[in-house]
N, C-alpha and C positions, 0 to 999 in steps of 0.2 A: 504493500500500500504506500509506503514511504517513497519508494522509487517511482511509482506511478504519479504521485503528487509532484515530485521534483520534475518529472518529464512534462507534466501539464503546465507547471510554472514556466519552464523553459520555452514551451510552445507559445504561451501567452506573451512572454518577453519578446520572442522573435517576431510574432505578429505585430505587436505594438511598435517594434522598431521599424518594420517595413512600412506601416501606415504613417509613422512619424516622418520617415524619409520621403515618402511620396508627397506628403503635405508640404514639406520644406522645399522640394524641388519642382513641384507641379508648376508648369507654365514657364519656368525659368529657362528651360532648354528645349522646349518643344521645337521640333524641326531641326535641332542642332545636336543630335546624339550620334555617337559612334555605333557602327554595326556590331562591334565586339570589344571586349576588354580583356587584355592578356595579363595574367598575374604570374610572376615568378616567385615560387614559394620554397621554403625550407621545411623539411619534415621534422620539426621540433615542436615541443609542447608550449605554444604561446597563444595569444589572442587570435591571431589569424587562423590557426589550426581549429580553434573552437568555432570561429565564424564560418569556416568552410564546412566543418562537420555538421553544423546546424543549418546549413543551406542558406545562410543570410545573403551572401553575394548573389547566388543563383536566383533566389526568390525575388530580391529587389531589382537587380539589374535586368533580369529576363522579363520581369513584369513591364519594363519599359522598352522591351524589344531588343535588348542588348545581349548578345551571346557572351557567356563567361567561359574563358579558357584558362586553365592552370597548367603550369609547367614546373616540375620539381627539379631544383638544382641542388647538387651536393655542396656547393660553395658559391660564394659571391663572385668568384672569378668567372664562372660560366654565366652568371646573371648579368655581369657587366658587359660581356660579349653580346648578350641578347639585347640589352639596353642600347648598346652602340649601333646595332643593326636595325633597331626599331622593331625587333621581334616580340618584345614585351613592353607593357606600359608601366607596371608597378613591379618592384623587386624587393624581396626581403634578403638581407645580407648582414654580415658583421660590419660594424662601423669602420673597420680597417679597409674593407673593400669599398666602402663609401668614400673613404679618403682617396683610394686609387681612382675611383670614378671621377672625382673632381680633378685630381692631378692630371688625368688623361683627357680632361676637358670634354667629358661626356655631357650631353645636353640633358641634365637631370638635376633634381633638388631633393634634399632629405626632408621628409614630412612627418615622421613618426619614429618613436622608439618602442619596439615591442616589449623588450625586457632588458634590464641591466644584468649582465652575466655574472654568476657567482660559482657555486658548487656544481652547476650544470656542465662546467668545463674543468678539466684537470689534467695534470701530468701523472700518468699511471706507469707503474713498474710491476714486473712479474713477482709473484710470491716465490720466495726461495732464491731470488736472483742475487741476494747479498747487497742490493742497492738500498741503503737506508737513509741517505742524505743526497742532496743535490750534487755535492762534491764527488759522490760515488759514480756519477754519470760520466766522468772523464773516460774517454776511449770507447764510449758506447754509441750505439745507433739509436737515434730518436726520430720517430716519424710524426709528421703533422701536416695538415693541408697548408701549403705556402700561401702567403698573402691573405691569411685569415686572422681572426681575433686570437686564436690559439697560437699561431705563428708569432704574432706580435708580442704576446705575453711571454712566450717561451724565449724569444730572443732577448727580451729585457731581463728575464731570470738568469739566463746564461751569462749575460754581460755583467750583471751584479755579482755573480759568483766567479767571474774571470774564466769561464769555460767556453767562450764563444769559438775558440780555435781548438778545443780539446774534445769535441764530440762530432759525430757525423750526422747531419740532418738530412732526412729523406722526405721528399715531397710526395704525399699520398692522399688520395681521397679517403673519406671516412670508412667506406666499405673495404678499401684496400688495406687500411690499417688493421681492421679486424682479421682479415685473412693473413696478413703478414705476422700478426701477433700469434695466431694459432699455429703457423708454420715454424715459429721461432726465429724469424728473419730480423726481428727488431728487439731491442732491450727495453725500450720505453716509448710512450706515445703521449702527445698532448692533443686531446681531441674533446669533442662535446657529445652530449647525449643525442641519440641512443647508442652510438658506437662506444662511448665511454662505459656505459653499463655492460656492454658485451665483454669488453676486455677485463673489466673489474671482476668478472666471474672467476678469474685466475690471477687477479692482481690487486693492487692497492693504490690509492692516491698519495703521491709524494707531496704535491702542493696543488691547490685549486686556484681558480681565477678569483674566488672570493678573497683568498689571502693576498693575492697579487693586487686586487683592487684596493685593499687597505694600504698598500704601498704607493698607491697613486696610478696604477695601470688599469684604468677603468675601460671595460669593453661592453658592447651591447649589440643586440640584433636590431637593426633599423630598417625602415622602408624608404626607398627612393622612388621617384616617379619621373618619367620623361617630361621635360618642359613642353615638348610639342603636344603632349596630352593635357597636362595641367593648365596650360595657358588657354587651351580651347574649351576644356570642360572642367572648370574649377569647382562647380557644384558637385560633380561626380567624385572629385577628390575628397571633398568635405563629407559626402555620403559614405565613402570608404572609411574615413576616419571615425565617423559616428558608429559604424558597424564594429570596428575594432574596439572602440571604447565600450560599447555595449557587451561585446564578447568578453572583454576583460572584467567587466562587472560580474559576469556569471561566475568567474573564478573568485573574485574578491568577496562576493556575497555567499557563495556556497562551493568551497574548494572540493568537497566530496563529489558533488554533481559534475563539476567541471572535469575532475579526474576521470569520471566514467566516460565522458564525451571524448576526451583526449585518448584514453586507453583504447577505445573502440576504433578511433580514427587511425592511430599509429600502430594498432595491433600489439600492444604491450599490456602487461598486467596493470590493473588499476593502482595498486600500491606503488608500482614503479613510476607510473604517470604522475601521481601526486608528489612523489619524492623529487622527480625532475622539475616539476613546476615550482616547488618550494626552493629549488636551487638557484632561482633567479628572482629579481625584483621587478614586479609588474607596476609600472608607474601610471597614474591616472592622467587624463588630459589636462586637468587643472594643474597638477604638479609639473607636467612637462613645460608649462609656461613659466615655471619658477626659475630662479637664477641658476640653479644647479644644472638645468637642462637647456631647453630652447631659449628661455627668456621670452621677450616680446619683440614685436617689430621695431620698437623704439630702443629697447635695451637688450642686446644679445646676451644669452646665457653662457655659462661656463663650458657647456658641452662643445661649443664651437672652438673653444680654447684647447680642449682635450683632443679634438680632431686635428688641430694645427700641430700640437705636440706630437701626435702620432705621425703626421705627415713628415715632420722634421726627422723623426727617428727612422722612418722608412727610407729617407734619403741617405742617412748615415749607413744604412744597411744595403744600399744600392738596389732597393726594391722598386723605387721610383726615381725619376731623374730630378725632379724639382718638387718642392712643397709649396702649394699655393699660399698666397698672403693670408693674414688673419681676416682681412676684409672679405676675401673670397669665401672663406669658411663661414663668416658671419652671414653672408648672403645664401650660401648653400644650405645651412641648417635653418630652414624656413618655417617660422611659427604661424604664418598667415592662415593656413587651412585649419589648424587647431583653433585659432582665434575665431574664425568664421563658424566653426562647429559650436563653440561655447556661446557665441552670440545668438545662436538659434533658440536657446532656452529662454 
């Protein structure tokens, strides 16, 4: 009975959201709508996964005659390639890849933070490997997806420990990391859930992104949109943000119900889904306009400064050629659409 009640509440919330969005957008874009919207997504437990699982995007956009397409990317590297080619309109990626997008002058802007990463990412080593500290990694093979949040944090960790020239780093997709781990080809891996959960079946976390965030190395999964799309259909961008906010509220209001949704969508146990979701910080739209994140159109927040610091570090590591100016990052981290969404209330 309890689960049936929860599902009924979720259906009511979803229906209310669709009706609200329709009322907000009615008449503003008639005759000026795209035939389709293309989303690039990550298979991670966040607000977007809940929105997709609950059919929010499909129900709302398709009610307006817009076809919804989703493409799953293993990392932001592939998503940036698709953004550059015009193959997708929205893309979820780590903020490191968003820095790369700006550095490569992709016609895009950052509009949302899905979650600030913590224990959902970590550096894992095998049980019985004898690796008990970061210093024990000297001479070892470590796998991570290059140009990702994990890569950024790992490089900073190795630099802090003076091990940047003492280990062999291997660029692997998350699925490749799991296979290499099982074959015994690598000694350690810095990756995110759900691949992290797979390798932790025979391993342990040496250090997590939550611990690295306390040292100032903050990472997050963010959403960027092609400016060619956002400039033509700003109301649809706001609709997208409203759906993400409502999906996030499902988790904030009832973590247990949200875990059920995520577990079914990602095909993982409910307990694991909840653990992964609790391993990151889900920030509200109101908080995103605070000084710690986007700030406002008049007063940029500190997240643009974090992005700039990340860009400078990537230049030092020869990952990108140049780091854009702080002014460019202030423009790239755009609070306008969140402001428009909150003004609707």
